[in-house]
C-alpha positions in Angstrom: 28.3 154.3 -45.0 26.4 151.8 -47.1 24.1 154.6 -48.3 27.1 156.6 -49.7 28.6 153.6 -51.3 25.3 152.9 -53.1 25.0 156.5 -54.2 28.6 156.5 -55.4 28.1 153.3 -57.4 24.9 154.5 -59.0 26.5 157.8 -59.9 29.5 156.0 -61.4 27.1 153.8 -63.4 25.2 156.8 -64.8 28.5 158.5 -65.8 29.7 155.4 -67.6 26.4 154.9 -69.4 26.1 158.6 -70.4 29.6 158.6 -71.9 28.9 155.7 -74.3 28.5 156.8 -77.9 25.5 155.5 -79.8 26.2 152.6 -82.2 27.0 153.9 -85.7 26.8 152.0 -89.0 26.9 153.2 -92.7 23.4 154.1 -94.0 23.7 151.3 -96.6 22.5 148.0 -95.2 25.2 145.4 -94.6 24.4 141.7 -94.4 26.4 138.7 -93.3 25.6 135.0 -94.1 25.1 133.0 -91.0 24.1 129.6 -92.3 21.5 127.3 -93.9 19.3 124.8 -92.1 17.3 122.0 -93.8 13.8 121.6 -92.5 12.8 118.0 -91.8 9.4 116.4 -91.3 8.5 114.7 -88.0 9.3 111.3 -89.6 12.8 112.6 -90.5 12.1 113.0 -94.2 13.1 116.1 -96.0 10.4 118.7 -96.2 11.8 120.3 -99.3 12.4 123.6 -97.5 15.2 125.3 -95.7 16.1 128.5 -93.8 18.8 130.9 -94.8 20.0 132.9 -91.8 21.8 136.2 -92.0 22.6 139.2 -89.8 22.2 142.8 -90.8 23.1 146.4 -89.8 21.7 149.6 -91.1 22.9 153.1 -90.1 19.5 154.9 -90.3 17.2 151.9 -89.5 14.9 152.3 -92.5 14.7 148.6 -93.3 11.5 146.9 -94.3 8.2 147.8 -95.9 4.6 148.0 -94.7 1.7 146.4 -96.5 0.6 150.0 -97.4 3.9 150.7 -99.2 2.4 150.1 -102.6 3.0 153.4 -104.4 6.1 153.9 -106.7 8.8 152.9 -106.3 7.4 150.1 -104.2 4.3 149.2 -106.4 3.7 145.6 -107.5 5.1 146.2 -111.0 7.9 148.5 -109.8 11.6 147.6 -109.6 11.7 148.0 -105.8 8.5 146.1 -104.9 10.8 143.5 -103.3 13.2 144.6 -100.6 15.0 141.2 -100.6 16.4 140.1 -103.9 17.3 136.4 -104.1 19.1 134.8 -107.1 19.2 131.0 -107.7 22.5 129.6 -108.8 22.8 126.1 -110.1 26.0 124.0 -110.2 26.9 123.3 -113.8 30.1 121.2 -114.1 31.2 122.5 -110.7 30.6 126.2 -111.6 27.6 128.0 -110.0 25.6 129.9 -112.6 22.6 132.2 -112.1 19.6 130.3 -113.4 16.0 131.5 -113.9 13.4 129.0 -112.6 10.5 128.4 -115.0 7.2 126.9 -114.2 4.9 125.7 -117.1 1.6 127.3 -117.8 -0.8 124.5 -118.5 -3.3 125.2 -121.3 -6.8 125.6 -119.8 -8.9 125.0 -123.0 -8.6 123.0 -126.2 -8.1 126.2 -128.1 -5.1 127.1 -125.9 -2.3 125.2 -127.5 0.5 127.5 -126.5 2.5 126.3 -123.6 4.0 129.3 -121.8 6.5 129.4 -119.0 6.4 131.8 -116.1 9.5 132.8 -114.1 9.5 131.7 -110.4 11.1 134.1 -108.0 12.5 133.8 -104.5 12.4 137.6 -104.0 10.5 138.7 -101.0 9.2 141.7 -99.0 10.0 141.8 -95.3 8.1 144.0 -92.8 9.5 147.2 -91.2 12.0 146.5 -88.5 11.3 149.7 -86.6 8.1 151.7 -86.2 9.7 155.1 -85.9 10.7 157.2 -88.9 13.5 158.8 -86.8 16.9 157.7 -88.1 18.5 155.2 -85.7 21.1 152.5 -86.3 19.9 149.0 -86.0 21.3 145.5 -86.1 19.8 142.0 -85.9 19.3 138.7 -87.6 16.8 137.4 -90.1 15.7 133.9 -91.1 14.3 133.4 -94.6 12.4 130.2 -95.3 12.2 129.0 -98.9 11.7 125.9 -101.0 14.9 124.3 -102.2 13.6 121.2 -103.9 13.1 121.7 -107.6 10.7 119.1 -109.1 12.2 119.7 -112.6 15.7 118.9 -111.4 15.4 117.1 -108.0 19.1 116.2 -107.3 20.9 119.5 -107.8 23.5 121.4 -105.9 22.5 125.1 -105.7 23.5 128.3 -104.0 21.5 131.5 -103.3 22.7 135.1 -103.5 20.8 137.6 -101.4 20.9 141.4 -101.1 18.4 143.7 -99.3 17.3 147.3 -99.9 16.2 149.9 -97.5 13.3 152.4 -98.0 15.8 155.0 -99.3 16.8 152.4 -101.9 20.3 151.9 -100.5 21.4 148.4 -101.6 23.3 146.1 -99.3 26.3 144.0 -100.2 25.6 140.5 -101.8 25.9 137.4 -99.7 26.1 133.8 -101.0 25.1 130.6 -99.3 27.2 127.6 -99.0 26.3 124.8 -101.5 22.9 123.4 -100.8 21.8 119.9 -101.9 18.2 120.0 -103.2 17.7 116.5 -102.0 19.9 116.2 -98.8 18.8 112.6 -98.1 20.5 111.4 -101.3 23.7 113.3 -100.4 24.3 112.0 -96.8 
């Protein structure tokens, strides 16, 4: 009797599992903001860094790039070199405005009198999330660690906007963080 009960239960479990449809998502990536965490040093001082957490879905699972993905359109000077695009927004009179971050180029010789500025970017490349090229829906979460302290403007309130791209160049929606204090110790 126990044998037939076990066989019946196993058969029923197989039928239920076989009838479930695979998860389906649109082929364009979709991301959802999950939160921001300040990173603190062991002595409870602010490290200057934080982690933006978000979840993602992608219908064909072609998220991420390998180190070998360096040919167009993923080459270093190409538009799609980065598969995570991050914009910096600074609060100006209570309104968040996209702001380029500039870092000074210090002259290296007495003849070099021109002070140039270089744009700093938060854009990033993340690794492939699946090894297989076979299309398959995926979902998960991602944590992105970045520096939030700005030495040129140390006591700001900022936000970040993020979007990701898959290898077929489908672009996700844009998410925006909550307001982030660049010096959270002063804003407690």
